[in-house]
N, CA, C and O atoms as a CHARMM CRD file, in Angstrom:
* protein
*
  244
    1    1 MET  N     71.91100  41.21800 -12.11100 PROA 1      0.00000
    2    1 MET  CA    71.79300  39.76500 -12.73400 PROA 1      0.00000
    3    1 MET  C     71.08200  39.94900 -14.06700 PROA 1      0.00000
    4    1 MET  O     69.97600  40.48100 -14.15600 PROA 1      0.00000
    5    2 SER  N     71.77200  39.48300 -15.08900 PROA 2      0.00000
    6    2 SER  CA    71.14900  39.49700 -16.48300 PROA 2      0.00000
    7    2 SER  C     70.38600  38.16200 -16.75200 PROA 2      0.00000
    8    2 SER  O     70.73600  37.06300 -16.32200 PROA 2      0.00000
    9    3 ARG  N     69.36000  38.40400 -17.47900 PROA 3      0.00000
   10    3 ARG  CA    68.48000  37.25000 -17.77900 PROA 3      0.00000
   11    3 ARG  C     68.32900  37.09500 -19.22300 PROA 3      0.00000
   12    3 ARG  O     68.36800  38.11600 -19.91000 PROA 3      0.00000
   13    4 GLN  N     68.17100  36.02700 -19.74500 PROA 4      0.00000
   14    4 GLN  CA    67.95300  35.89300 -21.15000 PROA 4      0.00000
   15    4 GLN  C     66.78200  35.13200 -21.43000 PROA 4      0.00000
   16    4 GLN  O     66.51600  34.18000 -20.69600 PROA 4      0.00000
   17    5 ILE  N     65.93400  35.46400 -22.53900 PROA 5      0.00000
   18    5 ILE  CA    64.91500  34.74600 -23.02100 PROA 5      0.00000
   19    5 ILE  C     65.07400  34.44400 -24.37500 PROA 5      0.00000
   20    5 ILE  O     65.21900  35.34500 -25.20200 PROA 5      0.00000
   21    6 VAL  N     65.06000  33.15300 -24.70700 PROA 6      0.00000
   22    6 VAL  CA    65.20400  32.57400 -26.01600 PROA 6      0.00000
   23    6 VAL  C     63.86200  32.16200 -26.57400 PROA 6      0.00000
   24    6 VAL  O     63.15900  31.38800 -25.92500 PROA 6      0.00000
   25    7 LEU  N     63.48000  32.62100 -27.70400 PROA 7      0.00000
   26    7 LEU  CA    62.30800  32.15100 -28.31000 PROA 7      0.00000
   27    7 LEU  C     62.58100  31.26300 -29.48100 PROA 7      0.00000
   28    7 LEU  O     63.35800  31.61400 -30.36900 PROA 7      0.00000
   29    8 VAL  N     61.95300  30.11700 -29.49600 PROA 8      0.00000
   30    8 VAL  CA    62.14100  29.04000 -30.59000 PROA 8      0.00000
   31    8 VAL  C     60.82000  28.88800 -31.34200 PROA 8      0.00000
   32    8 VAL  O     59.74200  28.75700 -30.76100 PROA 8      0.00000
   33    9 ASN  N     60.95400  28.91200 -32.56300 PROA 9      0.00000
   34    9 ASN  CA    59.69000  28.63600 -33.38000 PROA 9      0.00000
   35    9 ASN  C     59.64900  27.05800 -33.73200 PROA 9      0.00000
   36    9 ASN  O     60.36500  26.57300 -34.60800 PROA 9      0.00000
   37   10 LEU  N     58.86400  26.41600 -33.06500 PROA 10     0.00000
   38   10 LEU  CA    58.74000  24.90300 -33.33500 PROA 10     0.00000
   39   10 LEU  C     57.36100  24.73200 -34.02100 PROA 10     0.00000
   40   10 LEU  O     56.28900  25.15800 -33.59100 PROA 10     0.00000
   41   11 GLU  N     57.56500  24.05700 -35.12700 PROA 11     0.00000
   42   11 GLU  CA    56.27600  23.64900 -35.89300 PROA 11     0.00000
   43   11 GLU  C     55.70800  22.46900 -35.24900 PROA 11     0.00000
   44   11 GLU  O     56.30900  21.43000 -34.97700 PROA 11     0.00000
   45   12 LYS  N     54.28900  22.79000 -35.00300 PROA 12     0.00000
   46   12 LYS  CA    53.43500  21.76800 -34.36600 PROA 12     0.00000
   47   12 LYS  C     53.22600  20.51200 -35.26800 PROA 12     0.00000
   48   12 LYS  O     53.04600  20.72800 -36.46600 PROA 12     0.00000
   49   13 PRO  N     53.23000  19.33200 -34.86000 PROA 13     0.00000
   50   13 PRO  CA    53.05500  18.24800 -35.63300 PROA 13     0.00000
   51   13 PRO  C     51.72800  18.15000 -36.32900 PROA 13     0.00000
   52   13 PRO  O     50.64900  18.34300 -35.76800 PROA 13     0.00000
   53   14 ARG  N     51.88400  17.84300 -37.55800 PROA 14     0.00000
   54   14 ARG  CA    50.56800  17.94700 -38.40200 PROA 14     0.00000
   55   14 ARG  C     49.72400  16.78200 -38.23000 PROA 14     0.00000
   56   14 ARG  O     48.51600  16.95500 -38.39700 PROA 14     0.00000
   57   15 GLU  N     50.18100  15.52000 -37.89700 PROA 15     0.00000
   58   15 GLU  CA    49.27000  14.46100 -37.74100 PROA 15     0.00000
   59   15 GLU  C     48.85900  14.41700 -36.24100 PROA 15     0.00000
   60   15 GLU  O     49.55600  14.88200 -35.34000 PROA 15     0.00000
   61   16 LYS  N     47.72300  13.84500 -36.07600 PROA 16     0.00000
   62   16 LYS  CA    47.14100  13.68700 -34.71200 PROA 16     0.00000
   63   16 LYS  C     47.66500  12.57700 -33.97900 PROA 16     0.00000
   64   16 LYS  O     47.27000  11.43200 -34.19900 PROA 16     0.00000
   65   17 ASP  N     48.64900  12.88500 -33.00300 PROA 17     0.00000
   66   17 ASP  CA    49.46100  11.92600 -32.22300 PROA 17     0.00000
   67   17 ASP  C     49.67100  12.60700 -30.85700 PROA 17     0.00000
   68   17 ASP  O     50.41800  13.57600 -30.72000 PROA 17     0.00000
   69   18 PRO  N     49.02000  12.08700 -29.93000 PROA 18     0.00000
   70   18 PRO  CA    49.10500  12.66300 -28.53600 PROA 18     0.00000
   71   18 PRO  C     50.40800  12.68100 -28.00000 PROA 18     0.00000
   72   18 PRO  O     50.67000  13.63000 -27.26200 PROA 18     0.00000
   73   19 ASP  N     51.37900  11.74500 -28.23300 PROA 19     0.00000
   74   19 ASP  CA    52.64600  11.63200 -27.84500 PROA 19     0.00000
   75   19 ASP  C     53.51600  12.78800 -28.36400 PROA 19     0.00000
   76   19 ASP  O     54.22700  13.50900 -27.66600 PROA 19     0.00000
   77   20 LYS  N     53.34500  12.85600 -29.73900 PROA 20     0.00000
   78   20 LYS  CA    54.15100  13.90500 -30.36000 PROA 20     0.00000
   79   20 LYS  C     53.66900  15.23800 -29.94800 PROA 20     0.00000
   80   20 LYS  O     54.55100  16.07000 -29.73900 PROA 20     0.00000
   81   21 ASP  N     52.33900  15.63300 -29.77800 PROA 21     0.00000
   82   21 ASP  CA    51.75800  16.77700 -29.37800 PROA 21     0.00000
   83   21 ASP  C     52.29500  17.15800 -27.88300 PROA 21     0.00000
   84   21 ASP  O     52.65800  18.28100 -27.53400 PROA 21     0.00000
   85   22 LEU  N     52.26800  16.04800 -27.12300 PROA 22     0.00000
   86   22 LEU  CA    52.96600  16.31600 -25.70500 PROA 22     0.00000
   87   22 LEU  C     54.28400  16.80200 -25.79300 PROA 22     0.00000
   88   22 LEU  O     54.63500  17.79700 -25.15900 PROA 22     0.00000
   89   23 ASN  N     55.12800  16.10000 -26.61900 PROA 23     0.00000
   90   23 ASN  CA    56.52900  16.33700 -26.74400 PROA 23     0.00000
   91   23 ASN  C     56.72500  17.68300 -27.32300 PROA 23     0.00000
   92   23 ASN  O     57.67000  18.34200 -26.89000 PROA 23     0.00000
   93   24 TRP  N     55.92800  18.20900 -28.28700 PROA 24     0.00000
   94   24 TRP  CA    55.84200  19.47600 -28.91200 PROA 24     0.00000
   95   24 TRP  C     55.57700  20.48800 -27.81100 PROA 24     0.00000
   96   24 TRP  O     56.32300  21.46400 -27.74100 PROA 24     0.00000
   97   25 LEU  N     54.55000  20.33800 -26.91800 PROA 25     0.00000
   98   25 LEU  CA    54.19300  21.18200 -25.91300 PROA 25     0.00000
   99   25 LEU  C     55.26100  21.40200 -24.97700 PROA 25     0.00000
  100   25 LEU  O     55.57700  22.55400 -24.68100 PROA 25     0.00000
  101   26 CYS  N     55.87400  20.35700 -24.45800 PROA 26     0.00000
  102   26 CYS  CA    57.07300  20.42700 -23.43900 PROA 26     0.00000
  103   26 CYS  C     58.25600  21.12900 -24.05500 PROA 26     0.00000
  104   26 CYS  O     58.91600  21.94200 -23.40800 PROA 26     0.00000
  105   27 ASN  N     58.52400  20.81200 -25.31100 PROA 27     0.00000
  106   27 ASN  CA    59.67000  21.52700 -25.99700 PROA 27     0.00000
  107   27 ASN  C     59.42800  22.99300 -26.26900 PROA 27     0.00000
  108   27 ASN  O     60.33800  23.82100 -26.28700 PROA 27     0.00000
  109   28 SER  N     58.16400  23.27100 -26.47800 PROA 28     0.00000
  110   28 SER  CA    57.73600  24.78700 -26.63900 PROA 28     0.00000
  111   28 SER  C     57.89000  25.53400 -25.53200 PROA 28     0.00000
  112   28 SER  O     58.21200  26.71400 -25.66900 PROA 28     0.00000
  113   29 PHE  N     57.69400  24.99700 -24.27100 PROA 29     0.00000
  114   29 PHE  CA    57.85300  25.64200 -22.93800 PROA 29     0.00000
  115   29 PHE  C     59.25300  25.47400 -22.47600 PROA 29     0.00000
  116   29 PHE  O     59.55100  25.96500 -21.38700 PROA 29     0.00000
  117   30 GLY  N     60.21900  24.79100 -23.22100 PROA 30     0.00000
  118   30 GLY  CA    61.63500  24.60300 -22.82800 PROA 30     0.00000
  119   30 GLY  C     61.66900  23.76000 -21.58600 PROA 30     0.00000
  120   30 GLY  O     62.53500  23.95800 -20.73500 PROA 30     0.00000
  121   31 LEU  N     60.69200  22.75900 -21.44300 PROA 31     0.00000
  122   31 LEU  CA    60.76400  21.92300 -20.15800 PROA 31     0.00000
  123   31 LEU  C     61.64300  20.59800 -20.65900 PROA 31     0.00000
  124   31 LEU  O     62.11900  19.87100 -19.78600 PROA 31     0.00000
  125   32 SER  N     61.82900  20.32800 -21.86900 PROA 32     0.00000
  126   32 SER  CA    62.52600  18.96400 -22.07900 PROA 32     0.00000
  127   32 SER  C     63.60700  19.10400 -23.00700 PROA 32     0.00000
  128   32 SER  O     64.52000  18.28000 -22.95500 PROA 32     0.00000
  129   33 SER  N     63.63400  19.99700 -23.81900 PROA 33     0.00000
  130   33 SER  CA    64.61900  20.01400 -24.98800 PROA 33     0.00000
  131   33 SER  C     66.05100  20.09900 -24.44800 PROA 33     0.00000
  132   33 SER  O     66.43000  21.13200 -23.89600 PROA 33     0.00000
  133   34 GLY  N     66.93700  18.93200 -24.61000 PROA 34     0.00000
  134   34 GLY  CA    68.24400  19.06200 -24.37900 PROA 34     0.00000
  135   34 GLY  C     68.70400  18.68900 -22.91900 PROA 34     0.00000
  136   34 GLY  O     69.82700  18.26800 -22.63900 PROA 34     0.00000
  137   35 ARG  N     67.76200  18.88600 -22.10400 PROA 35     0.00000
  138   35 ARG  CA    68.18400  18.51800 -20.65500 PROA 35     0.00000
  139   35 ARG  C     67.45400  17.22200 -20.17800 PROA 35     0.00000
  140   35 ARG  O     68.09300  16.35400 -19.58400 PROA 35     0.00000
  141   36 ASP  N     66.23800  17.09500 -20.41100 PROA 36     0.00000
  142   36 ASP  CA    65.26000  16.06300 -19.99700 PROA 36     0.00000
  143   36 ASP  C     65.50900  14.70500 -20.73700 PROA 36     0.00000
  144   36 ASP  O     64.64800  14.31300 -21.52400 PROA 36     0.00000
  145   37 ILE  N     66.54900  14.02700 -20.54400 PROA 37     0.00000
  146   37 ILE  CA    66.98200  12.96300 -21.26300 PROA 37     0.00000
  147   37 ILE  C     65.86200  11.70700 -20.99500 PROA 37     0.00000
  148   37 ILE  O     65.67700  10.85000 -21.85800 PROA 37     0.00000
  149   38 GLU  N     65.20400  11.70400 -19.81100 PROA 38     0.00000
  150   38 GLU  CA    64.42100  10.72400 -19.50400 PROA 38     0.00000
  151   38 GLU  C     62.86600  11.05000 -19.66000 PROA 38     0.00000
  152   38 GLU  O     61.99800  10.32700 -19.17300 PROA 38     0.00000
  153   39 ASN  N     62.61200  12.16300 -20.35700 PROA 39     0.00000
  154   39 ASN  CA    61.31900  12.63300 -20.47800 PROA 39     0.00000
  155   39 ASN  C     60.37700  12.84000 -19.32800 PROA 39     0.00000
  156   39 ASN  O     59.16900  12.60600 -19.37700 PROA 39     0.00000
  157   40 THR  N     61.07500  13.32700 -18.22400 PROA 40     0.00000
  158   40 THR  CA    60.38500  13.41300 -17.10700 PROA 40     0.00000
  159   40 THR  C     59.25000  14.45200 -17.18500 PROA 40     0.00000
  160   40 THR  O     58.16400  14.26700 -16.63500 PROA 40     0.00000
  161   41 ALA  N     59.54700  15.52400 -17.87600 PROA 41     0.00000
  162   41 ALA  CA    58.47100  16.55500 -18.01900 PROA 41     0.00000
  163   41 ALA  C     57.29600  16.04500 -18.83000 PROA 41     0.00000
  164   41 ALA  O     56.16900  16.39500 -18.48000 PROA 41     0.00000
  165   42 ASN  N     57.44900  15.26400 -19.86500 PROA 42     0.00000
  166   42 ASN  CA    56.44900  14.58900 -20.51500 PROA 42     0.00000
  167   42 ASN  C     55.53100  13.63300 -19.53600 PROA 42     0.00000
  168   42 ASN  O     54.30200  13.59800 -19.59200 PROA 42     0.00000
  169   43 GLN  N     56.24800  12.95300 -18.73500 PROA 43     0.00000
  170   43 GLN  CA    55.61100  12.02700 -17.77000 PROA 43     0.00000
  171   43 GLN  C     54.74300  12.85100 -16.81700 PROA 43     0.00000
  172   43 GLN  O     53.59200  12.47200 -16.59900 PROA 43     0.00000
  173   44 ILE  N     55.22900  13.96600 -16.23100 PROA 44     0.00000
  174   44 ILE  CA    54.52000  14.62300 -15.41300 PROA 44     0.00000
  175   44 ILE  C     53.26800  15.36300 -16.02200 PROA 44     0.00000
  176   44 ILE  O     52.17000  15.33400 -15.46500 PROA 44     0.00000
  177   45 VAL  N     53.47700  15.94500 -17.05400 PROA 45     0.00000
  178   45 VAL  CA    52.23200  16.43700 -17.91200 PROA 45     0.00000
  179   45 VAL  C     51.09300  15.45500 -18.18800 PROA 45     0.00000
  180   45 VAL  O     49.90200  15.71000 -18.00800 PROA 45     0.00000
  181   46 MET  N     51.63400  14.21300 -18.68100 PROA 46     0.00000
  182   46 MET  CA    50.64000  13.13600 -19.00300 PROA 46     0.00000
  183   46 MET  C     49.99300  12.63500 -17.77500 PROA 46     0.00000
  184   46 MET  O     48.87500  12.13300 -17.89000 PROA 46     0.00000
  185   47 THR  N     50.56700  12.70700 -16.58000 PROA 47     0.00000
  186   47 THR  CA    49.99300  12.24100 -15.40700 PROA 47     0.00000
  187   47 THR  C     48.92000  13.10600 -14.86700 PROA 47     0.00000
  188   47 THR  O     47.85600  12.70100 -14.39700 PROA 47     0.00000
  189   48 LEU  N     49.35500  14.50900 -14.99400 PROA 48     0.00000
  190   48 LEU  CA    48.41500  15.64900 -14.66000 PROA 48     0.00000
  191   48 LEU  C     47.15000  15.53900 -15.49400 PROA 48     0.00000
  192   48 LEU  O     46.01500  15.57400 -15.01800 PROA 48     0.00000
  193   49 LEU  N     47.44900  15.40100 -16.79700 PROA 49     0.00000
  194   49 LEU  CA    46.17400  15.28500 -17.67500 PROA 49     0.00000
  195   49 LEU  C     45.36700  14.13300 -17.56800 PROA 49     0.00000
  196   49 LEU  O     44.16000  14.19700 -17.80000 PROA 49     0.00000
  197   50 ASP  N     45.97900  12.98300 -17.20500 PROA 50     0.00000
  198   50 ASP  CA    45.20300  11.77300 -16.83600 PROA 50     0.00000
  199   50 ASP  C     44.41300  11.84200 -15.70200 PROA 50     0.00000
  200   50 ASP  O     43.28800  11.34200 -15.66800 PROA 50     0.00000
  201   51 ASN  N     44.97900  12.49400 -14.66000 PROA 51     0.00000
  202   51 ASN  CA    44.23500  12.74600 -13.34700 PROA 51     0.00000
  203   51 ASN  C     43.07700  13.68700 -13.54500 PROA 51     0.00000
  204   51 ASN  O     41.96600  13.51000 -13.04700 PROA 51     0.00000
  205   52 ILE  N     43.39400  14.62200 -14.25100 PROA 52     0.00000
  206   52 ILE  CA    42.30100  15.64500 -14.53000 PROA 52     0.00000
  207   52 ILE  C     41.03900  15.06700 -15.45700 PROA 52     0.00000
  208   52 ILE  O     39.86200  15.40300 -15.32500 PROA 52     0.00000
  209   53 ALA  N     41.48800  14.26100 -16.27800 PROA 53     0.00000
  210   53 ALA  CA    40.52700  13.47100 -17.15300 PROA 53     0.00000
  211   53 ALA  C     39.55000  12.62600 -16.29700 PROA 53     0.00000
  212   53 ALA  O     38.34900  12.51700 -16.54000 PROA 53     0.00000
  213   54 GLU  N     40.18700  12.05900 -15.29700 PROA 54     0.00000
  214   54 GLU  CA    39.48500  11.17500 -14.38200 PROA 54     0.00000
  215   54 GLU  C     38.81000  11.84300 -13.21600 PROA 54     0.00000
  216   54 GLU  O     38.30300  11.16900 -12.31900 PROA 54     0.00000
  217   55 ASN  N     38.79200  13.34800 -13.21400 PROA 55     0.00000
  218   55 ASN  CA    38.25300  13.99200 -12.18200 PROA 55     0.00000
  219   55 ASN  C     38.76100  13.72800 -10.78100 PROA 55     0.00000
  220   55 ASN  O     38.04000  13.80100  -9.78600 PROA 55     0.00000
  221   56 GLU  N     39.98000  13.43300 -10.76500 PROA 56     0.00000
  222   56 GLU  CA    40.59200  13.27700  -9.57900 PROA 56     0.00000
  223   56 GLU  C     41.36100  14.54000  -9.22200 PROA 56     0.00000
  224   56 GLU  O     41.64600  15.41300 -10.04100 PROA 56     0.00000
  225   57 ARG  N     41.68700  14.56300  -7.87000 PROA 57     0.00000
  226   57 ARG  CA    42.33700  15.76900  -7.40700 PROA 57     0.00000
  227   57 ARG  C     43.90600  15.44300  -7.88800 PROA 57     0.00000
  228   57 ARG  O     44.35300  14.30900  -8.05900 PROA 57     0.00000
  229   58 VAL  N     44.59000  16.60500  -8.05600 PROA 58     0.00000
  230   58 VAL  CA    46.01600  16.41500  -8.49900 PROA 58     0.00000
  231   58 VAL  C     46.87500  17.09100  -7.36900 PROA 58     0.00000
  232   58 VAL  O     46.78400  18.23300  -6.92000 PROA 58     0.00000
  233   59 SER  N     47.68600  16.13000  -7.05300 PROA 59     0.00000
  234   59 SER  CA    48.61700  16.53100  -5.93900 PROA 59     0.00000
  235   59 SER  C     49.96100  17.06900  -6.42300 PROA 59     0.00000
  236   59 SER  O     50.40600  16.78500  -7.53500 PROA 59     0.00000
  237   60 SER  N     50.52400  17.76900  -5.64500 PROA 60     0.00000
  238   60 SER  CA    51.93000  18.14300  -5.87300 PROA 60     0.00000
  239   60 SER  C     52.98200  17.06800  -5.81900 PROA 60     0.00000
  240   60 SER  O     54.12100  17.21000  -6.26400 PROA 60     0.00000
  241   61 GLU  N     52.54800  16.05200  -5.27800 PROA 61     0.00000
  242   61 GLU  CA    53.56000  14.87200  -5.02100 PROA 61     0.00000
  243   61 GLU  C     53.75800  14.14600  -6.25400 PROA 61     0.00000
  244   61 GLU  O     54.51500  13.17600  -6.28400 PROA 61     0.00000
């Protein structure tokens, strides 16, 4: 089985905007670009960050 790794150089947003930073992060890891039309990856990461910020436990659900 052959595997392919594609590296994409994405420029980080210059202005401080949490939504743009989150989108850049998800695109950098290939979580959302092209496939995730409903931004599910962004929503999952944002939920995890919100829960961690509130010192709550993070569930896999």
